[in-house]
N, C-alpha and C positions, 0 to 999 in steps of 0.2 A: 853253234850253240853247244854248250858243255853240259847240258842237262841230260838225264837219262829217264827212261820210262819208270813210272811209279805204280806199284800195285794198287788197283782200285779198292781192295779191301782195307787199305790203310789211309784212304782219303779222309775219313772222319777225324783223324788225328791232326790234320792240317786245318780243319774248319771247326775245331772245338767251339761249342756255343757259349761258353762262359764258365764261371767258377763251378767247381765240384760242390755240390750241396748235400745236406742231409735232409731227406724228406721223411717227416714223421706222420704217422697215422695212429688212430685209436680204434681198435676192434677186437672182438672176441675177449673183451674184458681187460685188455692190457695195451700199453703203449708199444709202438714199433718204430724202428728207424732203419732207413736204407740209404746207401750212398747213391747219388744220381748225378750224372754229367750230361745226359741227353735232354736238354731243355732249351727253350728259346722264348724271347719276348715276342708277343704277337700284336699287342696294341698297348697304348699308353694310358688312356682314361676311358673306362676303367682299365687298370693294368691286367692284361691277359697273358698267361704263360702257357706254352705248349710243352708237355713233357712226355717222353716215351719211356714206358715201364714194361719190361718183358712180362708176358702173360704167365710165365713160369715163376715169377717172383711172388712171394708171400704178400708184399705190399699191393700188388695188382688186385688181388681178391678183395682186400680191405678197402682200397680206394674206390673200386667199382661199386661196392656195397654202401659205404658211408658217404661218399662224394665230398669228403673234406680231408684236408691235410695241412701241414705247415712246411714251407720251404725254409730251412735253416741254413744260413750262410756262415760256414766256419772260416777261420783264418789259419795261417801257417802253423800256429801252435798246436793245432789239432790234426796235423797230417797223418800221424800214425793211427789215430782213432778213426779217422775218415776211411783209411784203407782197410783197417780191421773190420769196420762195419760193412764194407763192401765185400768182404771175404767170408761173411757169416750170414746164415739165414735166420730170419726172425721166427720161422716155424719151430726152430729148435733152441734158440738162444734169446734170452732177454738182454738185448744189446745195451739198454740203458744201464742195467746192473753190471754187466760184464765189463763195459768200457767206461764206467763211472761218469755217465752223462746225467745232468740234472734236468728233470722234466719240470716245466713251469706251465700253469694253465693258460690256455689261449683266452682271448676276450670274446671270440665269436665262434670258435670251433672246438670240438672235443679233443682233437689231436694236440699233443703238447709242443710247446716251444722248447728249444734246447738252450739253457742259460749260458753255456759256454760259447755259443755262436754270437757273432757281432751283429747279425741282423736276422729277423724272423718275419716270414710272410704268411699270414693265415690265409688259406685259400679254400674255395669251393669249386667243385667241378661244374662247369657251365655248358660243356659240349662233349658228347661221347660219340659223335658220328664217326670218328676215325679210330675208335678203340678196337673194333673187330678186325679191321684190315691192317692198321699200323701200330696198335697198342699205344696210341697217342691220346692223352687226355688234355682238354683245354681247361685251364684253371683261371678263375678270377681272384685276384688278391683283394681281400675284403678288409684286411687290417695289416699294417706294417709297423715293425718295431726296429729300432737301430740304437746302437751304443754311440752316443755323440762324442765320447772321449776318443774314439778311433777315427782319425781323419782319412788315412790312407791304409785301409785294411789289406794285408797281404793274403790274397786268396790263392787256392791251388787250382790248376787247370789240367785236365786229363789230355794227354797227347797220344794215348793208345798203348796197349800191351804193357801195362805197368809203369809207363813213363808219365811223369807229371812235371809241370813247370809252376814255379811260384811267381805271382805278380810282383813286379819290381816297384821302383819309385813312381810316384804320381807326377802327372804333368797337367797343368791347367792352361788351356788356350782360350782365346776370345771366341765366343760363339754367339750367333744371333738367335739361337733357340732359347726359349724360356723354360 
């Protein structure tokens, strides 16, 4: 075997859960956005998403109090904005203003949709039992929006320590799932 031992602290980069997203909240009288890559699908109908948000993040406080947010899915055109949002704190910066993001009202939540993102998922927190121990919120998607003009959106994926990968070309194979 030509493989070598791999540091356990880097394993998350091998199992990245999906595209990097922009999670928006509304609290303290204003909109907020954070970059998030630690999330996972937990169920299909209703769609449940688990997401881990550090209890040191400004978003953690808002989400815990308001129990609603929007998961906004950006494409490769927004990579610099996504990284910039991840490197700034909403406590000190209005990231919508600084990074020229357009807030649109949600249909069911106060948190804004980001117009520049190709998909937006309005969510409500439905389970907080893992918040204290793991900082993990379980969200139910209550309304979903998508830009039908984009068939194969090129999303970005976090590989750890400032490394990202862009999704490549799409491939459709026969599936028995509906």
